[in-house]
C-alpha beads as a LAMMPS data file, in Angstrom:
LAMMPS data file: protein, C-alpha beads

160 atoms
159 bonds

1 atom types
1 bond types

-500.0 500.0 xlo xhi
-500.0 500.0 ylo yhi
-500.0 500.0 zlo zhi

Masses

1 110.0

Atoms # bond

1 1 1 -39.599 384.855 383.115
2 1 1 -38.047 386.429 386.251
3 1 1 -40.220 387.457 389.277
4 1 1 -39.034 389.905 391.929
5 1 1 -40.876 390.255 395.168
6 1 1 -39.528 393.433 397.275
7 1 1 -39.982 393.542 400.905
8 1 1 -39.285 397.153 402.183
9 1 1 -38.442 397.889 405.661
10 1 1 -41.824 399.779 405.941
11 1 1 -44.900 399.166 403.891
12 1 1 -46.269 396.163 401.822
13 1 1 -44.314 393.893 399.613
14 1 1 -44.666 394.495 396.006
15 1 1 -43.741 392.298 392.921
16 1 1 -42.425 392.973 389.338
17 1 1 -41.196 391.003 386.611
18 1 1 -38.598 390.762 383.943
19 1 1 -38.453 388.959 380.663
20 1 1 -34.921 387.627 381.159
21 1 1 -31.710 388.393 382.650
22 1 1 -30.843 391.253 380.448
23 1 1 -34.187 392.978 380.919
24 1 1 -33.829 392.390 384.787
25 1 1 -30.310 394.085 384.676
26 1 1 -31.800 397.058 382.631
27 1 1 -34.569 397.516 385.022
28 1 1 -32.295 397.333 388.286
29 1 1 -29.887 399.806 386.592
30 1 1 -32.745 402.208 385.612
31 1 1 -34.262 402.224 389.166
32 1 1 -31.245 401.478 391.563
33 1 1 -28.580 403.723 390.106
34 1 1 -26.979 406.052 392.882
35 1 1 -24.462 408.782 392.290
36 1 1 -20.959 407.643 393.234
37 1 1 -22.054 403.951 393.183
38 1 1 -21.394 401.359 390.347
39 1 1 -23.778 398.305 390.014
40 1 1 -21.430 396.595 387.483
41 1 1 -18.192 397.305 385.531
42 1 1 -15.689 395.149 384.087
43 1 1 -12.639 397.049 382.659
44 1 1 -9.038 396.244 382.334
45 1 1 -6.480 398.319 384.474
46 1 1 -5.373 399.844 381.083
47 1 1 -8.881 400.935 380.304
48 1 1 -9.460 402.276 383.799
49 1 1 -6.170 404.399 383.635
50 1 1 -7.117 405.572 379.947
51 1 1 -10.659 406.701 381.215
52 1 1 -8.570 408.823 383.855
53 1 1 -6.695 410.320 380.769
54 1 1 -3.516 408.469 381.369
55 1 1 -1.274 405.504 380.339
56 1 1 1.117 403.284 382.511
57 1 1 3.862 405.619 381.408
58 1 1 2.162 408.839 382.375
59 1 1 4.029 410.981 385.036
60 1 1 2.641 410.431 388.512
61 1 1 0.207 407.645 387.216
62 1 1 1.771 405.056 389.520
63 1 1 1.497 407.314 392.437
64 1 1 -1.997 408.540 392.009
65 1 1 -3.228 405.199 390.967
66 1 1 -1.162 402.862 393.154
67 1 1 -3.997 400.356 393.652
68 1 1 -4.691 399.931 390.085
69 1 1 -0.973 399.505 389.441
70 1 1 -0.695 396.690 392.213
71 1 1 -3.797 395.023 390.547
72 1 1 -2.021 395.356 387.055
73 1 1 1.149 393.894 388.260
74 1 1 -0.688 390.950 389.782
75 1 1 -3.070 390.200 387.005
76 1 1 -1.911 392.091 384.015
77 1 1 -2.883 395.286 382.409
78 1 1 -5.401 393.628 380.021
79 1 1 -7.065 391.266 382.622
80 1 1 -10.778 392.523 383.315
81 1 1 -11.033 394.039 386.943
82 1 1 -14.646 394.058 388.449
83 1 1 -16.395 396.742 390.305
84 1 1 -19.812 395.914 391.759
85 1 1 -20.118 398.339 394.800
86 1 1 -23.176 396.662 396.302
87 1 1 -21.493 393.313 396.310
88 1 1 -17.671 394.193 397.071
89 1 1 -17.937 397.562 398.660
90 1 1 -17.930 401.075 397.289
91 1 1 -14.992 401.536 394.822
92 1 1 -13.461 397.972 395.424
93 1 1 -11.950 396.526 392.412
94 1 1 -11.155 392.602 392.058
95 1 1 -10.044 390.321 389.557
96 1 1 -12.245 387.698 390.656
97 1 1 -15.316 387.785 388.400
98 1 1 -18.897 388.651 389.230
99 1 1 -21.768 388.637 386.545
100 1 1 -23.829 391.600 385.874
101 1 1 -26.922 389.717 386.899
102 1 1 -25.569 389.048 390.453
103 1 1 -24.250 392.508 390.841
104 1 1 -27.690 393.831 389.853
105 1 1 -29.293 391.558 392.587
106 1 1 -26.820 393.084 394.976
107 1 1 -27.950 396.613 394.134
108 1 1 -31.559 395.527 394.323
109 1 1 -31.449 394.228 397.842
110 1 1 -29.336 397.080 399.223
111 1 1 -32.197 399.055 400.615
112 1 1 -34.768 396.492 401.105
113 1 1 -35.634 394.364 404.431
114 1 1 -35.419 391.229 402.091
115 1 1 -36.130 390.149 398.433
116 1 1 -37.040 387.165 396.573
117 1 1 -35.906 386.597 392.833
118 1 1 -37.352 383.699 391.157
119 1 1 -35.853 382.860 387.863
120 1 1 -38.896 380.887 386.393
121 1 1 -42.685 380.426 386.385
122 1 1 -42.128 377.005 388.153
123 1 1 -39.685 378.494 390.766
124 1 1 -42.238 381.485 391.566
125 1 1 -45.206 379.164 391.775
126 1 1 -43.409 376.681 393.931
127 1 1 -42.170 379.426 396.311
128 1 1 -45.728 380.826 396.409
129 1 1 -46.941 377.351 397.731
130 1 1 -44.002 376.797 400.129
131 1 1 -41.843 379.701 401.053
132 1 1 -43.174 381.062 404.600
133 1 1 -42.708 384.751 403.297
134 1 1 -45.790 384.095 401.103
135 1 1 -47.964 382.588 403.675
136 1 1 -51.663 383.424 402.685
137 1 1 -52.067 384.638 406.296
138 1 1 -48.773 386.037 407.728
139 1 1 -47.421 387.077 404.267
140 1 1 -50.780 388.174 402.720
141 1 1 -49.477 391.088 400.742
142 1 1 -46.439 389.286 399.467
143 1 1 -48.414 386.270 398.500
144 1 1 -51.120 388.419 396.578
145 1 1 -48.404 390.575 394.976
146 1 1 -46.548 387.406 393.495
147 1 1 -49.669 385.733 392.595
148 1 1 -51.092 388.687 390.808
149 1 1 -47.786 388.905 388.681
150 1 1 -48.142 385.155 387.892
151 1 1 -51.685 385.589 386.849
152 1 1 -50.746 388.700 384.670
153 1 1 -48.062 386.765 382.906
154 1 1 -50.364 383.753 382.157
155 1 1 -48.119 381.547 384.397
156 1 1 -51.037 380.237 386.586
157 1 1 -54.735 380.661 386.385
158 1 1 -56.877 382.808 388.568
159 1 1 -58.765 380.461 390.820
160 1 1 -61.710 382.219 392.222

Bonds

1 1 1 2
2 1 2 3
3 1 3 4
4 1 4 5
5 1 5 6
6 1 6 7
7 1 7 8
8 1 8 9
9 1 9 10
10 1 10 11
11 1 11 12
12 1 12 13
13 1 13 14
14 1 14 15
15 1 15 16
16 1 16 17
17 1 17 18
18 1 18 19
19 1 19 20
20 1 20 21
21 1 21 22
22 1 22 23
23 1 23 24
24 1 24 25
25 1 25 26
26 1 26 27
27 1 27 28
28 1 28 29
29 1 29 30
30 1 30 31
31 1 31 32
32 1 32 33
33 1 33 34
34 1 34 35
35 1 35 36
36 1 36 37
37 1 37 38
38 1 38 39
39 1 39 40
40 1 40 41
41 1 41 42
42 1 42 43
43 1 43 44
44 1 44 45
45 1 45 46
46 1 46 47
47 1 47 48
48 1 48 49
49 1 49 50
50 1 50 51
51 1 51 52
52 1 52 53
53 1 53 54
54 1 54 55
55 1 55 56
56 1 56 57
57 1 57 58
58 1 58 59
59 1 59 60
60 1 60 61
61 1 61 62
62 1 62 63
63 1 63 64
64 1 64 65
65 1 65 66
66 1 66 67
67 1 67 68
68 1 68 69
69 1 69 70
70 1 70 71
71 1 71 72
72 1 72 73
73 1 73 74
74 1 74 75
75 1 75 76
76 1 76 77
77 1 77 78
78 1 78 79
79 1 79 80
80 1 80 81
81 1 81 82
82 1 82 83
83 1 83 84
84 1 84 85
85 1 85 86
86 1 86 87
87 1 87 88
88 1 88 89
89 1 89 90
90 1 90 91
91 1 91 92
92 1 92 93
93 1 93 94
94 1 94 95
95 1 95 96
96 1 96 97
97 1 97 98
98 1 98 99
99 1 99 100
100 1 100 101
101 1 101 102
102 1 102 103
103 1 103 104
104 1 104 105
105 1 105 106
106 1 106 107
107 1 107 108
108 1 108 109
109 1 109 110
110 1 110 111
111 1 111 112
112 1 112 113
113 1 113 114
114 1 114 115
115 1 115 116
116 1 116 117
117 1 117 118
118 1 118 119
119 1 119 120
120 1 120 121
121 1 121 122
122 1 122 123
123 1 123 124
124 1 124 125
125 1 125 126
126 1 126 127
127 1 127 128
128 1 128 129
129 1 129 130
130 1 130 131
131 1 131 132
132 1 132 133
133 1 133 134
134 1 134 135
135 1 135 136
136 1 136 137
137 1 137 138
138 1 138 139
139 1 139 140
140 1 140 141
141 1 141 142
142 1 142 143
143 1 143 144
144 1 144 145
145 1 145 146
146 1 146 147
147 1 147 148
148 1 148 149
149 1 149 150
150 1 150 151
151 1 151 152
152 1 152 153
153 1 153 154
154 1 154 155
155 1 155 156
156 1 156 157
157 1 157 158
158 1 158 159
159 1 159 160
Protein backbone atom coordinates (compact mmCIF):
# COMPACT_ATOMS: atom_id res chain seq x y z
CA UNK A 1 0.00 0.00 0.00
CA UNK A 2 1.19 3.52 -0.77
CA UNK A 3 0.02 6.41 1.40
CA UNK A 4 0.19 10.01 0.22
CA UNK A 5 -0.26 13.07 2.40
CA UNK A 6 -0.63 16.34 0.52
CA UNK A 7 0.11 19.64 2.21
CA UNK A 8 -1.48 22.42 0.14
CA UNK A 9 -0.23 26.01 0.32
CA UNK A 10 -3.53 26.92 1.95
CA UNK A 11 -5.91 24.68 3.84
CA UNK A 12 -5.57 21.39 5.64
CA UNK A 13 -3.43 18.44 4.76
CA UNK A 14 -5.26 15.45 3.35
CA UNK A 15 -4.30 11.85 2.66
CA UNK A 16 -5.10 9.22 0.08
CA UNK A 17 -3.77 5.79 -0.82
CA UNK A 18 -2.85 3.72 -3.83
CA UNK A 19 -2.71 -0.06 -3.90
CA UNK A 20 0.67 -0.13 -5.69
CA UNK A 21 2.94 1.91 -7.96
CA UNK A 22 0.76 1.36 -11.04
CA UNK A 23 -2.34 2.50 -9.16
CA UNK A 24 -0.41 5.55 -7.89
CA UNK A 25 0.63 6.46 -11.45
CA UNK A 26 -2.96 6.08 -12.72
CA UNK A 27 -4.35 8.26 -9.93
CA UNK A 28 -1.77 11.00 -10.40
CA UNK A 29 -2.28 11.01 -14.17
CA UNK A 30 -6.05 11.22 -13.69
CA UNK A 31 -5.88 14.14 -11.26
CA UNK A 32 -2.74 16.08 -12.23
CA UNK A 33 -2.86 16.13 -16.02
CA UNK A 34 -2.39 19.65 -17.38
CA UNK A 35 -2.73 20.71 -20.98
CA UNK A 36 0.66 21.11 -22.61
CA UNK A 37 2.45 19.20 -19.85
CA UNK A 38 3.57 15.58 -20.01
CA UNK A 39 3.82 13.60 -16.79
CA UNK A 40 5.79 10.74 -18.37
CA UNK A 41 6.68 9.62 -21.84
CA UNK A 42 9.39 7.32 -23.19
CA UNK A 43 9.63 7.26 -26.97
CA UNK A 44 12.55 6.92 -29.35
CA UNK A 45 13.56 9.75 -31.66
CA UNK A 46 12.16 7.66 -34.53
CA UNK A 47 8.78 7.32 -32.76
CA UNK A 48 8.68 11.03 -31.89
CA UNK A 49 9.36 11.99 -35.49
CA UNK A 50 6.73 9.50 -36.73
CA UNK A 51 4.20 11.05 -34.33
CA UNK A 52 4.83 14.35 -36.12
CA UNK A 53 4.13 12.59 -39.43
CA UNK A 54 7.78 12.54 -40.51
CA UNK A 55 10.77 10.29 -40.88
CA UNK A 56 14.48 11.17 -40.69
CA UNK A 57 14.49 11.42 -44.48
CA UNK A 58 11.51 13.82 -44.67
CA UNK A 59 12.24 17.20 -46.23
CA UNK A 60 12.83 19.89 -43.59
CA UNK A 61 12.70 17.32 -40.74
CA UNK A 62 16.25 18.10 -39.66
CA UNK A 63 15.47 21.82 -39.57
CA UNK A 64 12.10 21.64 -37.82
CA UNK A 65 13.24 19.01 -35.30
CA UNK A 66 16.90 19.96 -34.84
CA UNK A 67 16.96 19.04 -31.12
CA UNK A 68 15.53 15.59 -31.88
CA UNK A 69 18.13 15.03 -34.61
CA UNK A 70 20.91 16.07 -32.21
CA UNK A 71 19.69 13.58 -29.59
CA UNK A 72 19.33 10.85 -32.24
CA UNK A 73 22.86 11.49 -33.50
CA UNK A 74 24.17 11.11 -29.94
CA UNK A 75 22.01 8.24 -28.68
CA UNK A 76 20.64 6.58 -31.82
CA UNK A 77 17.23 6.70 -33.45
CA UNK A 78 15.87 3.76 -31.45
CA UNK A 79 17.08 4.74 -27.95
CA UNK A 80 14.27 5.87 -25.65
CA UNK A 81 14.11 9.58 -24.94
CA UNK A 82 12.32 10.49 -21.74
CA UNK A 83 10.03 13.41 -21.18
CA UNK A 84 8.83 14.21 -17.66
CA UNK A 85 7.95 17.90 -17.64
CA UNK A 86 7.57 18.20 -13.88
CA UNK A 87 11.01 16.66 -13.35
CA UNK A 88 13.11 18.00 -16.27
CA UNK A 89 11.17 21.09 -17.33
CA UNK A 90 8.42 21.49 -19.89
CA UNK A 91 9.27 19.91 -23.24
CA UNK A 92 12.77 18.75 -22.22
CA UNK A 93 13.85 15.40 -23.63
CA UNK A 94 16.72 13.40 -22.22
CA UNK A 95 18.24 9.98 -22.70
CA UNK A 96 18.87 9.51 -18.98
CA UNK A 97 16.01 7.35 -17.73
CA UNK A 98 13.35 8.38 -15.27
CA UNK A 99 10.69 5.91 -14.24
CA UNK A 100 7.00 6.61 -14.47
CA UNK A 101 6.52 6.47 -10.70
CA UNK A 102 9.14 9.16 -10.01
CA UNK A 103 7.80 11.31 -12.84
CA UNK A 104 4.35 11.00 -11.24
CA UNK A 105 5.73 12.04 -7.85
CA UNK A 106 7.18 15.11 -9.59
CA UNK A 107 3.77 15.97 -11.03
CA UNK A 108 2.08 15.41 -7.68
CA UNK A 109 4.24 17.82 -5.72
CA UNK A 110 4.19 20.55 -8.35
CA UNK A 111 1.32 22.55 -6.86
CA UNK A 112 1.72 21.63 -3.19
CA UNK A 113 3.58 23.21 -0.29
CA UNK A 114 4.99 19.75 0.39
CA UNK A 115 4.00 16.13 0.13
CA UNK A 116 4.89 12.83 1.73
CA UNK A 117 4.75 9.51 -0.12
CA UNK A 118 5.04 6.42 2.09
CA UNK A 119 5.67 3.22 0.16
CA UNK A 120 4.39 0.77 2.77
CA UNK A 121 2.19 0.46 5.83
CA UNK A 122 5.32 0.24 7.98
CA UNK A 123 6.85 3.41 6.51
CA UNK A 124 3.62 5.32 7.02
CA UNK A 125 3.21 4.17 10.61
CA UNK A 126 6.83 5.02 11.41
CA UNK A 127 6.43 8.47 9.84
CA UNK A 128 3.25 9.04 11.83
CA UNK A 129 5.25 8.44 14.99
CA UNK A 130 8.49 10.26 14.06
CA UNK A 131 8.02 12.85 11.29
CA UNK A 132 7.56 16.36 12.76
CA UNK A 133 5.01 17.13 10.03
CA UNK A 134 2.70 14.63 11.75
CA UNK A 135 3.20 15.98 15.26
CA UNK A 136 -0.15 15.46 17.03
CA UNK A 137 -0.19 19.11 18.13
CA UNK A 138 1.54 21.15 15.41
CA UNK A 139 0.60 18.82 12.53
CA UNK A 140 -2.79 17.74 13.85
CA UNK A 141 -4.66 17.63 10.53
CA UNK A 142 -1.84 15.83 8.73
CA UNK A 143 -1.56 13.38 11.62
CA UNK A 144 -5.28 12.67 11.57
CA UNK A 145 -5.44 12.40 7.77
CA UNK A 146 -2.70 9.78 7.62
CA UNK A 147 -3.96 8.00 10.71
CA UNK A 148 -7.48 7.70 9.26
CA UNK A 149 -6.08 6.24 6.01
CA UNK A 150 -4.05 3.68 7.95
CA UNK A 151 -7.08 2.69 10.01
CA UNK A 152 -9.32 2.51 6.93
CA UNK A 153 -6.83 0.19 5.23
CA UNK A 154 -6.52 -2.00 8.36
CA UNK A 155 -2.83 -1.14 8.68
CA UNK A 156 -3.31 -0.05 12.28
CA UNK A 157 -5.92 -0.32 14.98
CA UNK A 158 -8.03 2.56 16.11
CA UNK A 159 -7.04 3.19 19.72
CA UNK A 160 -9.71 5.16 21.46
